[in-house]
VOLUM-28737 format. One record per residue: x negated, y, z of N, C-alpha, C in turn. Coordinates in pm, whole numbers, padded with zeros to 5 digits, always signed. Layout:
BEGIN
XYZXYZXYZ;...
//
This chain:
BEGIN
-07042+00884+14873-06940+00947+14788-06883+00841+14693;-06752+00838+14691-06685+00739+14605-06696+00782+14460;-06679+00687+14369-06681+00721+14224-06578+00827+14187;-06460+00820+14247-06356+00917+14214-06399+01057+14257;-06460+01065+14375-06506+01195+14422-06619+01249+14332;-06708+01155+14290-06818+01196+14202-06765+01251+14070;-06661+01190+14012-06600+01236+13886-06536+01372+13905;-06466+01391+14015-06403+01519+14043-06508+01629+14058;-06622+01594+14122-06730+01691+14139-06789+01732+14004;-06811+01636+13916-06865+01665+13783-06768+01751+13700;-06640+01719+13709-06540+01797+13636-06540+01942+13684;-06556+01962+13816-06557+02098+13870-06681+02173+13823;-06796+02103+13816-06919+02166+13769-06905+02208+13622;-06844+02119+13542-06825+02150+13399-06732+02270+13383;-06627+02272+13463-06533+02383+13458-06600+02515+13495;-06687+02509+13601-06757+02630+13643-06853+02679+13535;-06923+02586+13470-07019+02624+13365-06948+02677+13241;-06838+02613+13199-06768+02652+13076-06674+02768+13098;-06632+02787+13218-06534+02891+13245-06397+02857+13190;-06369+02727+13163-06242+02683+13105-06189+02566+13185;-06057+02558+13190-05995+02440+13248-05994+02329+13144;-05974+02204+13182-05967+02094+13083-05863+02119+12976;-05746+02172+13012-05641+02198+12912-05685+02305+12813;-05751+02411+12868-05797+02518+12780-05908+02468+12687;-05997+02384+12741-06104+02328+12657-06046+02241+12547;-05944+02161+12583-05879+02075+12483-05816+02160+12372;-05748+02267+12409-05685+02354+12309-05789+02418+12218;-05902+02458+12278-06007+02521+12197-06066+02422+12097;-06087+02299+12142-06141+02197+12052-06042+02168+11940;-05914+02162+11974-05813+02134+11872-05804+02246+11770;-05811+02370+11819-05805+02483+11725-05925+02483+11631;-06043+02450+11688-06163+02445+11604-06153+02333+11501;-06101+02219+11544-06085+02107+11451-05984+02140+11341;-05875+02210+11381-05773+02248+11283-05829+02343+11179;-05910+02441+11225-05970+02535+11131-06065+02465+11034;-06146+02372+11089-06237+02297+11001-06159+02211+10901;-06050+02150+10946-05969+02066+10858-05903+02150+10747;-05857+02270+10785-05794+02357+10685-05896+02397+10579;-06017+02432+10622-06122+02466+10525-06150+02349+10432;-06152+02229+10489-06177+02109+10407-06065+02088+10306;-05939+02107+10351-05824+02089+10260-05826+02191+10147;-05865+02315+10178-05872+02418+10074-05977+02382+09971;-06094+02336+10019-06200+02296+09924-06154+02179+09839;-06088+02080+09902-06039+01966+09826-05932+02005+09725;-05843+02099+09767-05739+02144+09675-05799+02214+09553;-05896+02304+09576-05960+02374+09466-06033+02276+09375;-06097+02177+09436-06168+02077+09357-06069+01995+09273;-05956+01956+09335-05855+01878+09262-05794+01959+09148;-05772+02089+09174-05716+02173+09068-05812+02186+08951;-05939+02204+08982-06039+02214+08875-06047+02083+08796;-06042+01971+08868-06045+01842+08799-05922+01823+08712;-05802+01866+08762-05679+01852+08685-05686+01937+08558;-05740+02059+08570-05754+02144+08452-05850+02083+08351;-05959+02029+08400-06054+01964+08309-05990+01844+08240;-05913+01765+08316-05850+01648+08258-05744+01688+08156;-05664+01792+08189-05562+01839+08095-05626+01890+07967;-05736+01965+07983-05808+02015+07865-05863+01899+07783;-05911+01798+07850-05964+01681+07780-05854+01609+07704;-05736+01595+07766-05625+01526+07700-05581+01601+07575;-05568+01732+07587-05525+01812+07472-05628+01806+07360;-05755+01823+07395-05860+01820+07294-05872+01683+07229;-05852+01578+07309-05857+01443+07254-05745+01422+07153;-05623+01469+07187-05511+01455+07095-05534+01536+06968;-05588+01657+06984-05615+01741+06866-05723+01678+06779;-05824+01621+06843-05935+01561+06768-05889+01441+06687;-05791+01368+06741-05744+01247+06673-05644+01278+06563;-05603+01404+06551-05507+01442+06447-05570+01547+06357;-05586+01516+06229-05642+01612+06135-05529+01696+06079;-05534+01827+06102-05430+01916+06053-05472+01984+05924;-05371+02028+05848-05399+02094+05720-05377+02244+05734;-05434+02318+05640-05416+02462+05635-05302+02492+05539;-05212+02586+05571-05098+02610+05483-05139+02665+05348;-05069+02621+05246-05091+02670+05111-05000+02790+05086;-05024+02864+04977-04935+02975+04944-04790+02926+04934;-04697+03004+04983-04560+02955+04994-04459+03042+04921;-04503+03133+04837-04408+03218+04766-04409+03195+04616;-04491+03103+04565-04494+03075+04422-04501+02925+04396;-04452+02886+04280-04466+02749+04231-04512+02758+04086;-04603+02670+04048-04658+02671+03913-04608+02548+03837;-04551+02573+03718-04498+02464+03635-04581+02461+03507;-04654+02352+03481-04733+02344+03357-04643+02327+03235;-04687+02382+03122-04612+02371+02998-04681+02273+02904;-04610+02172+02854-04672+02076+02762-04704+02137+02626;-04635+02246+02593-04653+02309+02461-04651+02461+02478;-04758+02531+02438-04760+02677+02452-04646+02746+02378;-04591+02682+02274-04483+02744+02198-04356+02760+02281;-04349+02687+02393-04231+02698+02478-04218+02835+02543;-04327+02908+02551-04322+03039+02615-04223+03131+02545;-04227+03131+02411-04137+03218+02336-03992+03177+02357;-03965+03045+02365-03828+02998+02386-03779+03034+02526;-03870+03027+02623-03830+03062+02760-03796+03210+02772;-03870+03294+02699-03839+03437+02700-03708+03464+02628;-03689+03399+02511-03566+03417+02434-03564+03546+02356;-03464+03558+02270-03452+03678+02188-03426+03799+02277;-03514+03897+02265-03506+04021+02343-03502+03993+02494;-03562+03879+02532-03575+03846+02674-03449+03795+02740;-03351+03748+02661-03223+03708+02722-03238+03584+02809;-03323+03488+02770-03336+03364+02848-03404+03388+02983;-03511+03466+02981-03582+03490+03107-03496+03573+03202;-03413+03662+03145-03321+03739+03231-03212+03648+03287;-03160+03560+03203-03056+03468+03249-03110+03373+03356;-03235+03331+03341-03296+03242+03440-03306+03312+03575;-03353+03436+03574-03365+03510+03700-03229+03537+03762;-03130+03568+03678-02996+03599+03729-02928+03476+03786;-02950+03359+03725-02886+03235+03770-02953+03178+03894;-03084+03180+03895-03158+03114+04003-03201+03208+04114;-03210+03339+04085-03263+03432+04184-03413+03421+04201;-03480+03370+04098-03625+03347+04104-03690+03414+03982;-03801+03481+04003-03877+03542+03893-03954+03436+03817;-03945+03442+03684-04029+03356+03598-04138+03444+03539;-04262+03415+03576-04376+03495+03529-04450+03416+03423;-04455+03472+03301-04518+03404+03188-04641+03482+03147;-04756+03420+03161-04884+03480+03124-04931+03416+02994;-04955+03500+02893-04995+03447+02763-05128+03374+02768;-05210+03403+02868-05340+03339+02875-05340+03206+02948;-05228+03165+03002-05220+03040+03079-05122+02943+03015;-05148+02815+03032-05057+02713+02981-04963+02667+03093;-04909+02761+03163-04819+02732+03274-04729+02852+03299;-04625+02829+03377-04531+02934+03416-04530+02941+03568;-04530+03060+03622-04525+03078+03767-04386+03124+03809;-04332+03055+03908-04202+03092+03965-04228+03158+04099;-04177+03278+04116-04204+03355+04239-04073+03387+04310;-04068+03349+04438-03952+03379+04521-03988+03350+04666;-03944+03434+04759-03975+03412+04900-03893+03298+04959;-03778+03267+04899-03689+03163+04951-03732+03028+04894;-03782+02936+04977-03833+02809+04924-03725+02721+04862;-03601+02731+04911-03494+02649+04855-03463+02695+04713;-03445+02824+04696-03418+02877+04562-03533+02847+04467;-03655+02860+04517-03771+02836+04431-03779+02691+04386;-03747+02597+04476-03753+02456+04439-03643+02421+04340;-03522+02475+04360-03414+02450+04264-03452+02508+04127;-03512+02626+04127-03555+02686+04000-03664+02601+03933;-03753+02546+04012-03859+02461+03955-03799+02338+03887;-03704+02274+03953-03638+02158+03893-03560+02198+03768;-03496+02315+03773-03422+02364+03656-03515+02384+03539;-03630+02446+03564-03725+02471+03455-03781+02341+03398;-03813+02247+03485-03862+02118+03436-03759+02050+03346;-03634+02055+03386-03528+01994+03305-03509+02069+03173;-03524+02201+03176-03515+02279+03053-03626+02240+02955;-03745+02220+03007-03858+02183+02922-03834+02046+02857;-03783+01953+02937-03754+01820+02882-03639+01825+02783;-03535+01901+02817-03416+01907+02732-03445+01979+02600;-03520+02087+02607-03554+02160+02485-03452+02263+02443;-03328+02252+02491-03224+02350+02456-03226+02460+02562;-03284+02571+02528-03303+02678+02625-03218+02798+02586;-03109+02817+02654-03021+02932+02635-02945+02955+02766;-02883+03071+02786-02822+03103+02916-02723+03000+02967;-02637+02946+02880-02539+02849+02928-02606+02722+02976;-02707+02676+02903-02778+02554+02942-02854+02575+03073;-02905+02695+03093-02973+02726+03219-02877+02709+03336;-02755+02757+03322-02656+02745+03429-02621+02599+03456;-02606+02520+03349-02571+02378+03364-02682+02302+03437;-02804+02322+03392-02916+02249+03453-02946+02300+03594;-02913+02424+03622-02929+02476+03758-02836+02402+03854;-02712+02378+03812-02618+02303+03896-02667+02160+03918;-02721+02098+03812-02774+01961+03826-02894+01960+03921;-02978+02061+03913-03097+02067+03999-03058+02078+04146;-02952+02149+04175-02907+02160+04313-02867+02023+04368;-02798+01942+04285-02760+01807+04328-02883+01718+04343;-02979+01732+04249-03101+01651+04256-03182+01683+04381;-03188+01810+04416-03265+01850+04533-03207+01787+04659;-03076+01778+04667-03013+01717+04785-03059+01573+04803;-03068+01498+04693-03115+01360+04700-03262+01352+04739;-03344+01438+04680-03488+01433+04709-03517+01474+04853;-03437+01564+04909-03459+01603+05047-03426+01489+05143;-03326+01410+05111-03296+01292+05194-03415+01196+05193;-03473+01174+05075-03590+01088+05066-03708+01147+05144;-03720+01279+05144-03827+01344+05220-03809+01320+05370;-03684+01321+05417-03658+01292+05557-03696+01150+05594;-03666+01056+05508-03703+00917+05533-03855+00900+05536;-03924+00967+05445-04070+00958+05441-04132+01021+05565;-04075+01133+05611-04128+01199+05731-04112+01110+05853;-03997+01044+05865-03977+00954+05978-04077+00838+05973;-04106+00789+05852-04204+00681+05839-04343+00728+05880;-04381+00848+05836-04513+00901+05871-04527+00923+06022;-04417+00962+06084-04421+00988+06229-04404+00860+06311;-04370+00749+06245-04350+00623+06317-04222+00621+06399;-04122+00696+06355-03994+00702+06428-03890+00623+06349;-03822+00532+06415-03724+00447+06349-03588+00461+06416;-03486+00412+06345-03352+00405+06403-03275+00536+06404;-03316+00634+06324-03243+00761+06321-03118+00747+06236;-03005+00805+06279-02882+00801+06197-02901+00872+06064;-02823+00832+05964-02836+00890+05829-02818+01041+05828;-02719+01099+05900-02706+01246+05898-02829+01317+05955;-02894+01255+06052-03014+01315+06110-03128+01312+06009;-03140+01201+05936-03243+01191+05832-03220+01298+05725;-03094+01317+05685-03064+01417+05582-03097+01558+05631;-03061+01587+05755-03092+01720+05810-03242+01740+05824;-03313+01633+05860-03459+01641+05871-03522+01673+05736;-03470+01612+05630-03524+01636+05496-03511+01780+05451;-03411+01852+05504-03393+01993+05467-03515+02077+05503;-03593+02030+05600-03709+02107+05645-03823+02105+05545;-03817+02018+05444-03927+02010+05348-03943+02139+05269;-03835+02211+05247-03843+02332+05166-03836+02457+05254;-03864+02443+05383-03861+02558+05472-04000+02577+05536;-04033+02702+05558-04161+02733+05620-04140+02825+05739;-04236+02824+05829-04236+02914+05943-04376+02972+05954;-04389+03102+05930-04520+03168+05931-04618+03099+05837;-04566+03057+05721-04651+02993+05622-04674+02845+05644;-04626+02789+05755-04647+02649+05786-04521+02571+05746;-04538+02469+05662-04423+02388+05621-04360+02324+05744;-04229+02342+05761-04163+02299+05884-04160+02146+05895;-04142+02076+05783-04138+01929+05791-04276+01874+05825;-04381+01927+05762-04517+01883+05796-04549+01916+05942;-04506+02033+05984-04526+02073+06125-04454+01975+06218;-04334+01934+06182-04257+01841+06267-04326+01706+06278;-04377+01656+06166-04451+01529+06168-04577+01543+06253;-04644+01656+06239-04766+01679+06317-04735+01683+06467;-04627+01751+06505-04588+01758+06646-04551+01619+06697;-04483+01539+06614-04447+01403+06655-04572+01320+06684;-04672+01330+06598-04794+01253+06618-04872+01303+06739;-04876+01435+06757-04943+01491+06875-04872+01449+07003;-04739+01455+07001-04663+01416+07120-04686+01270+07155;-04693+01186+07052-04720+01044+07077-04858+01024+07140;-04957+01094+07087-05093+01081+07139-05102+01131+07283;-05040+01245+07310-05041+01298+07446-04969+01204+07543;-04857+01147+07499-04783+01054+07585-04868+00931+07616;-04939+00882+07517-05026+00766+07541-05137+00801+07639;-05195+00920+07625-05302+00961+07716-05249+00976+07860;-05125+01020+07874-05065+01041+08006-04989+00920+08057;-04995+00810+07980-04928+00685+08018-04777+00705+08033;-04719+00782+07938-04575+00798+07929-04525+00721+07807;-04393+00705+07797-04334+00632+07685-04355+00714+07557;-04429+00663+07458-04459+00742+07339-04343+00753+07240;-04246+00661+07246-04139+00661+07145-04047+00782+07156;-03990+00812+07274-03908+00934+07281-03990+01060+07258;-04118+01057+07294-04203+01173+07270-04216+01199+07120;-04241+01093+07043-04253+01110+06898-04121+01152+06836;-04011+01095+06884-03879+01132+06831-03848+01279+06858;-03873+01324+06979-03849+01465+07013-03939+01556+06930;-04064+01516+06910-04155+01597+06830-04109+01608+06686;-04061+01498+06629-04017+01499+06489-03892+01584+06471;-03804+01584+06570-03673+01649+06554-03664+01785+06622;-03773+01835+06681-03761+01955+06764-03717+02078+06685;-03750+02085+06556-03713+02202+06475-03601+02171+06377;-03526+02064+06400-03424+02024+06303-03318+02131+06287;-03298+02214+06390-03201+02322+06381-03237+02427+06278;-03362+02434+06235-03401+02532+06134-03343+02499+05998;-03299+02374+05978-03238+02337+05851-03105+02403+05828;-03037+02446+05934-02910+02517+05917-02910+02646+05998;-03028+02700+06026-03036+02826+06104-02976+02943+06026;-02983+02939+05892-02931+03051+05814-02780+03060+05821;-02714+02949+05857-02569+02948+05867-02523+02980+06008;-02613+02985+06102-02575+03006+06241-02680+03094+06306;-02643+03212+06357-02743+03304+06412-02798+03263+06547;-02747+03155+06607-02796+03116+06738-02935+03054+06727;-02990+03020+06842-03124+02962+06847-03129+02829+06774;-03236+02807+06697-03248+02679+06626-03267+02564+06725;-03328+02592+06841-03343+02487+06942-03207+02444+06995;-03120+02539+07023-02986+02508+07072-02905+02436+06965;-02915+02485+06840-02843+02419+06730-02889+02275+06713;-03022+02255+06720-03075+02120+06705-03029+02027+06816;-03028+02077+06939-02983+01995+07052-02838+01952+07034;-02750+02046+06999-02609+02013+06981-02590+01913+06867;-02663+01932+06759-02653+01841+06644-02695+01700+06683;-02805+01687+06756-02852+01555+06796-02759+01491+06898;-02699+01571+06986-02602+01517+07080-02480+01461+07008;-02437+01529+06903-02322+01482+06826-02348+01348+06759;-02474+01317+06733-02506+01192+06664-02566+01088+06759;-02547+01107+06889-02575+01003+06987-02720+00974+07014;-02808+01072+07000-02949+01046+07032-02973+01048+07182;-03087+00996+07223-03126+00987+07363-03107+01123+07431;-03032+01128+07543-03009+01257+07611-03138+01329+07649;-03243+01255+07685-03368+01320+07720-03431+01386+07597;-03420+01320+07482-03471+01379+07358-03393+01506+07325;-03261+01500+07339-03178+01618+07311-03214+01734+07403;-03232+01705+07530-03266+01812+07625-03402+01872+07594;-03499+01788+07560-03632+01839+07528-03628+01928+07404;-03551+01888+07303-03537+01969+07181-03475+02104+07215;-03369+02102+07297-03303+02228+07332-03386+02319+07418;-03482+02262+07491-03561+02342+07586-03702+02370+07537;-03736+02335+07414-03877+02347+07375-03920+02492+07356;-03827+02587+07356-03862+02730+07360-03823+02792+07493;-03799+02706+07593-03767+02749+07730-03639+02833+07737;-03547+02809+07646-03422+02884+07647-03320+02823+07743;-03340+02697+07778-03257+02634+07881-03352+02568+07981;-03313+02555+08107-03402+02493+08205-03414+02343+08183;-03531+02289+08208-03553+02145+08197-03674+02108+08282;-03658+02003+08362-03767+01954+08447-03826+01824+08394;-03784+01784+08274-03832+01656+08220-03980+01664+08182;-04060+01563+08214-04197+01559+08163-04201+01562+08011;-04099+01503+07947-04094+01502+07801-04086+01644+07745;-04015+01732+07813-04004+01871+07766-04139+01941+07772;-04208+01926+07883-04341+01989+07896-04437+01934+07791;-04428+01805+07766-04516+01743+07666-04484+01797+07527;-04353+01811+07495-04313+01862+07365-04358+02007+07346;-04344+02088+07449-04388+02227+07441-04538+02235+07413;-04614+02148+07478-04759+02147+07457-04794+02105+07314;-04728+01999+07265-04756+01951+07129-04717+02056+07025;-04604+02122+07046-04559+02226+06953-04658+02342+06951;-04706+02381+07069-04801+02492+07077-04933+02457+07010;-04977+02332+07024-05103+02290+06960-05090+02299+06809;-04979+02247+06756-04961+02246+06611-04949+02387+06555;-04875+02472+06625-04854+02609+06576-04975+02698+06600;-05051+02670+06706-05157+02761+06745-05295+02726+06695;-05312+02607+06635-05446+02572+06589-05489+02667+06476;-05619+02689+06460-05666+02781+06357-05621+02738+06218;-05570+02832+06141-05528+02804+06004-05389+02748+05990;-05316+02732+06101-05185+02668+06093-05080+02760+06034;-05088+02890+06067-04980+02979+06028-05034+03108+05969;-04948+03170+05889-04981+03299+05828-04870+03397+05860;-04892+03479+05957-04786+03570+06002-04745+03671+05896;-04837+03730+05817-04791+03827+05717-04688+03770+05621;-04699+03640+05584-04602+03579+05496-04464+03581+05556;-04454+03551+05685-04323+03550+05751-04265+03691+05757;-04348+03791+05784-04298+03927+05789-04247+03971+05652;-04318+03932+05547-04275+03962+05410-04140+03896+05382;-04124+03771+05422-03999+03700+05399-03884+03765+05476;-03910+03805+05599-03805+03871+05678-03758+04000+05610;-03852+04075+05553-03815+04201+05488-03725+04176+05367;-03759+04073+05287-03678+04044+05168-03542+03988+05206;-03537+03907+05309-03408+03855+05354-03318+03968+05404;-03377+04070+05466-03299+04183+05514-03239+04261+05397;-03314+04274+05286-03261+04341+05167-03136+04268+05116;-03147+04137+05104-03033+04059+05055-02915+04067+05150;-02943+04067+05279-02837+04071+05379-02758+04201+05370;-02826+04312+05345-02758+04441+05333-02659+04437+05217;-02703+04387+05102-02616+04385+04984-02498+04290+05003;-02523+04174+05065-02416+04075+05082-02308+04123+05179;-02336+04228+05254-02238+04278+05349-02127+04360+05285;-02137+04388+05154-02036+04469+05086-01933+04380+05017;-01809+04427+05017-01700+04352+04955-01723+04341+04804;-01693+04224+04752-01704+04201+04609-01837+04145+04563;-01936+04141+04652-02068+04089+04615-02066+03938+04618;-02109+03875+04507-02112+03729+04498-02249+03675+04537;-02354+03731+04479-02491+03690+04509-02579+03814+04516;-02689+03801+04589-02790+03906+04594-02926+03840+04601;-03017+03881+04512-03149+03821+04505-03255+03930+04510;-03348+03918+04604-03465+04006+04607-03572+03942+04519;-03609+04009+04411-03705+03953+04317-03818+04053+04295;-03911+04015+04208-04027+04099+04178-04102+04137+04306;-04121+04035+04393-04193+04055+04520-04130+04165+04604;-03998+04176+04597-03929+04276+04678-03919+04413+04614;-03962+04426+04489-03954+04555+04421-03820+04577+04352;-03740+04468+04341-03608+04479+04279-03508+04397+04358;-03390+04453+04377-03279+04381+04438-03170+04369+04332;-03142+04247+04292-03041+04223+04188-02915+04170+04254;-02805+04239+04233-02678+04207+04298-02576+04170+04191;-02513+04052+04205-02408+04008+04115-02274+04019+04186;-02179+04087+04122-02047+04105+04181-01948+04012+04111;-01835+03987+04179-01729+03905+04121-01649+03992+04024;-01657+03958+03897-01597+04043+03794-01446+04055+03811;-01383+03949+03860-01237+03952+03875-01193+04044+03988;-01283+04076+04080-01249+04161+04194-01292+04306+04176;-01375+04333+04076-01434+04467+04063-01418+04517+03920;-01384+04643+03905-01387+04708+03775-01525+04769+03753;-01549+04823+03632-01677+04888+03608-01695+05010+03699;-01585+05083+03722-01593+05200+03810-01622+05156+03954;-01559+05046+03998-01586+04995+04132-01732+04953+04146;-01785+04892+04039-01924+04845+04043-02020+04962+04054;-01990+05069+03983-02077+05188+03991-02075+05247+04132;-01955+05255+04190-01947+05307+04327-02019+05215+04426;-02006+05083+04403-02072+04987+04491-02224+05004+04485;-02277+05027+04365-02422+05046+04351-02468+05167+04433;-02389+05274+04431-02424+05393+04509-02420+05364+04660;-02318+05289+04702-02304+05256+04845-02418+05167+04893;-02454+05068+04813-02564+04978+04852-02695+05055+04857;-02718+05141+04758-02842+05220+04755-02852+05308+04879;-02739+05368+04919-02739+05453+05038-02772+05371+05163;-02712+05251+05172-02739+05165+05289-02884+05119+05292;-02940+05087+05176-03080+05043+05171-03174+05157+05210;-03140+05280+05168-03226+05394+05199-03232+05419+05350;-03119+05395+05418-03116+05415+05563-03202+05314+05637;-03217+05194+05581-03292+05088+05648-03437+05079+05604;-03477+05158+05504-03612+05148+05452-03715+05199+05551;-03829+05132+05555-03940+05176+05638-04014+05289+05568;-04085+05373+05642-04151+05489+05581-04247+05453+05468;-04322+05344+05481-04422+05310+05380-04379+05193+05292;-04249+05171+05282-04199+05059+05201-04225+05087+05053;-04252+04982+04973-04277+05002+04830-04150+05045+04757;-04163+05103+04637-04044+05144+04560-03952+05024+04533;-03823+05051+04529-03723+04944+04512-03625+04984+04403;-03601+04891+04311-03500+04912+04206-03378+04827+04238;-03261+04889+04240-03136+04817+04265-03063+04797+04133;-03032+04672+04101-02959+04638+03980-02831+04565+04020;-02717+04623+03984-02588+04561+04014-02527+04513+03882;-02494+04383+03876-02450+04321+03751-02306+04275+03766;-02222+04316+03670-02084+04265+03660-02072+04197+03525;-02048+04067+03526-02050+03991+03401-01932+03895+03398;-01869+03886+03281-01761+03789+03261-01801+03698+03147;-01783+03569+03168-01819+03468+03067-01693+03392+03029;-01665+03384+02903-01549+03311+02852-01599+03188+02776;-01546+03073+02810-01594+02948+02751-01475+02861+02713;-01480+02803+02594-01376+02711+02547-01442+02590+02485;-01377+02477+02502-01427+02352+02442-01355+02330+02308;-01434+02300+02205-01379+02276+02072-01410+02134+02032;-01309+02056+02001-01327+01914+01964-01296+01895+01818;
//
């Protein structure tokens, strides 16, 4: 028997024993190998996913560990020490005229406790409270405390605050290690120093996000500079959110685009609340850093924000009426003081306006809301210079 015949005989014996042709046996082996390979790939995929989750968790925890965060302080009061206890009587004024004028001019409550050598300024709006604090400090230094002087120093304090906020923006950029920002961006960034979100100071939060973003970028071997820049500027739209009802992320993106910042930074800022689509790694990194800063224990106080929203709604209702010049929610929301333009309103018009505002407030009040006093003020001041 030739070798070829012997091979053919063996193949026939194998076929008879297996009950399969060579092609069928080959297909069966391939199917078995494919099934085993698929099982192996599934196990490897699950293992890789678990490793990726562990590594991501490690990166986030490492960045958090390297950044020490602070707990928010109370954000509705400011305390001004008095160098002389006798100043309390001057601040109150005859029959309380000075303390009333201070509240009417600044929209901030001045709380004077006879047992303390300090004055507490209470207001939910951090900008108004800071201007009032500067006004009070200047009044103490000046010594001339009367309604007209309060108005003059209040105007000066508003100008002083603008300068100090610019310096705050420069300091924040230095702390975050971000350089080369245009002057208008620095000024807008400084506005965040007197703004809070759920009790968390927005400027401190922005610096924290910038540092977290830089650390995460370094851990992921990405460019840390645009990450830090996006982190520092991601909430810049909150500085002018009160003037524009749109999203602060969208406002911030448009503002940064107008001043020629890196397009990737602008896109990440606009997308950090997922309001616009973005596939940039920088966007995902910024979202993670923002979530870490906002979500860490002690970072935010939600009741404070809800309280602020309620008081802002009171002021908004009053400002919606014709003739209203200013509206201030004071006494922790127990009083709404409304100032009308005297040249546009008569005393009879003012009385009718008070009734209309009260009716509108009653419709919007929650069932368990605290009692509210509405005070509508129409005042005319005549002033002449005598030389």
